[in-house]
N, C-alpha and C positions, 0 to 999 in steps of 0.2 A: 504482572509483566505482559507486554504486548503479546497477543495471541491467546491469552487465557480468557476464559468466560466466567462471569460471575452471575449468580442467581440472587436477585433481590428479594426482599421480604414479601413482595407480591407475586413471586415465582416467575417474573420475567427474566429473560437471559440477556446479558449485555456483554459485548465484545470489548475487552480492554484494548485501547488504541491510543496512539500519540504520546505515549509516556516516555519521551526522551527527557522530560523534566520531572524531577522529584517533587511530589506534592505531599506534604505531611498529612497523614491520616486519610488521604483521599486518593482516588484514581480517576482518570478520564476514561470513559467507556461509551460505546454507542449501542443503542438497542439492536438486538441480534435476532431473538426469537420471541415474538410478542403476540398478543391478541389484537387483531384488527377486524372490525365488523363481525365480531363473534367467532372468528376463525384464528387459529394459531398460524402465523406466517414467519418466514425468515426474511429479514431485511438485508439485502446485499448491497444496495446503493448507499454510499456515505451520505449523500444529500437527503435521501428518503429517511435515513436514520436520524439525522439532525432535525428534520421537520417533524418526525414522529415524537422525538424527545421534547421539542418545543411545545407541541400540542398536548401531549399526555403527561409530561413530567416537567412543567415549567419551573417548579420549585427546585429542580436539580440544575437548572441552567445558570451558569455564572460566567463572568468575564475572567478568562484565564490570561493573566498579564503577559506571560512569556509568549503567547500567541496573539494577544490583543483580539481575541475572538470569544464569542459566547459559546461555551461547550458544556456538555453534561459532566458535572463533577460529582462523583459517587463517594459519599463518606462510608468508611468501612463499617460503621455501626448499622448500616441498612443492608449489608451484604449477608445473605443467608448461607451461601456455599460458593466455593471457588473450584472451578474445573481447570486444573493446571494442564497446560498443553503437554508438558513432558510426562506427567503421570498418565494422561489419557492415551498417549502413544504406547506406554508400557501396557496398559490395559488392552488396547487394541491388538497389540502383538500377541497377546495371550488368548484372544478370542478366535473362534473357529467359523464364524459365519462367512458368507461369500464376500461381502464388502470388506470385512476385516482382513481376510486372506489377500485380497487385491491390494489393500493399503500396505500390508506387510511386505508383499513382493516389491511394491513400489519403493518403500523405504529402504529395504535391504539392498536392492539393486543400486540405489544412489549411494548409500553408505559404503558398499563394497567398492564401487567405482571410484569414489572420492577418498577411500582409505581412512574413514572416520568411524567413530563409535556412534551407535544410535542414541547413546546417552546425551549427545550434544544436540539432539533434535526433539521436536515436539509436534503434535498436530492439534489444531483447534477442535474443541469438543463439538461433536455432531449429535443433536438430539436423536434419540433412538427411532422416533417416528419418521425422521427424514433420512435416516441412514441408507435405506434401500430405495429411495426415490431420487433418481438422477444423482448418484453419489458424487460428491465434490469434497476435496480435502485441501486444507491449508497447512502446508508444512512450515514449521517455525524453526529457524536456525539461530542459535543463541550467540554466535560469535562471528565477527567480520571475517577473520582468517579462515574459519571453517566454512563460512558462507561462500567465499571465493572458491574453495575446493568443491563445494556442491555445484556451484555454477559451472565450473570447468568440467566436472563429471557429467552434468546434463548436456553440455555441448558435445562431448564425446559420444554419449549414448544416443543422441539424435542422429549422429552420422554413422554409428557402427551397429545399431540395432533397429529393429522394426517396431519396437514397443512404444515409441514416443512420437506424437504428432503435434504440429503447431495448431493453435486455435485458428479457425477459418474466419475470414473477414465477415462473411454473411452471418455467422453465428454471433460474433462479437457485435455486429451492427444491430442485431435484434435485441441485444441486451446491453446497449451502450452504458446506461446509468449504472448497471451492476459492476462495470469496470471503471467507474469514476470518470467517464467521458460524457459530458453533458451538452455537446454540440454535435451537429450532423457532420459525419465524415464519410466520404465515399467508401464503398465496400472494397474497391481495388486498393485504396490507400491503406485500409486496415489489413488487407491480405498481406501487403508488403511489410507493414510495421510488425505484425505478429509473426511473420516468417523469420524475423530476426530474434524473436524472444524465445528463451528456453525456460525461464522461471515460471511460465504459465504454459499449459498444454494439456494434452490428453494422453493418458497411459493405457495401453492395451485396448484402445478403442472404446473404453468404458468409463474410466475415472478421470474427471477433470481435476486438475491440480493447480495450485498456486504456491510458490515458495516465497516466504517472507524472511528476509535476512535482517536481523536486528543490529543496530549500531552498538558499539561497546561503550559509547559515552553517555553519561546522564548529567544534565545540567541542573544546578540548583536554581530555584525561582529567583533568588536574590541576585543571581549572576547575569540574568538575561532579561532585556526589555525590548519590546517591539512597538513601533509607532506606525499606524496605518496612514499611508499617504494617498490612498485612493487607487482607483483602477487605471490601468495603463495598457496600451497596445504597443508592442515594440517588435522590431526585427533584430535578431541577434545571431551571433556565431558561437557555436559551442567550442570552448577551449579545453575542457576536461570532462570526461564522463566517468571518472573513477568511482564516484559514489552513486552511480545510476542504478546499481543493483540493490541498494539498501532501502530500508524504510525509516524515515522518508527518503525519497530519491533526491539527489542534488546534482546540479550541473553547473560548472563554472562557465560563465558567458562573457562576451563582449558585445554590448549593445551597439548596433550599427545605426539605427534610426528609431526615433520615437514618433509613432503615428498619432497617439492619443494619450492625454494625461500629463502628469507632472513632469517638468523638464528634468528633474533629478533622476528619472528613470534611465537617463543616459549614463548614470554612474553605477547602475546595478551590476553587481559582479557575480550573482548567483541566481538560479531559479530553483525553487524547492517545491517538490510535488508530494502532497500528503496522501494521495490515493495510489492504488495498485496499478491502475491503467497506464500510468506514465513512467513506470520502471522500464529500463532497457529501451526507452522510447527514442532517445537521441544518441548521437555518436560524435566523437571529436571531429571537428571540421564542418559539421552540418550547419546550414543556415536554418533558422527556426523562427516561426511566427509565434509570439507569446502574448496572450491576453490574460491578465491576472491582477493581483493586488501588489502594489509597490509598498515596501516596508523599509523603515529605517531601523536597523538592529544595533543595539548596544550590548556588547559582551563586557560586562563590568569587570569580571575576574581577570580578563586578558587585556583590558583597556583598549578594546577594539570597537570600531564603529564602521558599518558598511550598509549598503543598500542591496536589497534582494527583491525578487518577484516570486510570490507564492501562487501556486495553481492547485486545482483539485476541487473546485466548487462550481456552482452553476455559471454557465457561460464562459468559463475559463477555457483557454486554448493553449495547447503545446503541440505544434505541428511542424515537422521538418518540411522545408519548401523544396528540397531536392531528394528525389528517390531514385528508382531504378533507371529512369530514362535520362538522367544527367549524372556526370561524375560528382563525387562528394566534395572535391576540392576545386577551386577556381582554376 
């Protein structure tokens, strides 16, 4: 399940990702904690993770038809151990070290404010040698309805307590790739965008956190086909941001103009972001510049066909064109 970590037979750690599609006997995962140039490192950038997988594990790279992309496909017979996010949270809550106590306070404060049980939450496994070095936690929420409660609880906690802070633009700017943003964005722009976000932030001035809300739906590979129609640049208006909190994030859009690429981009009705940096990024009524990949999607089970634009890779852009200095609506 997304948010879990698997250890392969070579002892490398991989983060389970993108598994909204059921793959028999396999999972999609990205390198997470690996050896590079003789040192163990954690890979936080999705793009870096894919490049590392292509370089070091080419035999794992396969075309995943429901994404029409080449991704690491991990067969279960090469998995040595699974670090479940839910079980790791339970272990962390029973630990007494400083970082575990901080995580415990963070989790219990959110659960109490949201009125939910911690049994519906998990945290991504943190290697012991990294736990005390710039602690960072990925909180996994396993249900959409519970995720909305967590989101609303965080919004309240930001306004009613002094324990939560927004990520600052200069900090994000220094680590753009770690947040899945691969183009230059002004620090002031990032300051505003992240001042709206509560699913990422700082707790108690010490703990950087990110909340990942998983979708309830899982598609069968036989139900879903994607055709790559090339890269496009469009100007669009956001019609619905209901699914902007989830992983992957989705926005319903109306394309206003096509600047580059296939004319069929005019009919794109969604933009889908596979990385964490574009969650809570847009809002209903916003005008947005999008540079990404145009895809024709066939949902065979529901006899549905539509166009969408996916972002989250090198040179992709998802940027609102109206911010603090102009109203959101015309």
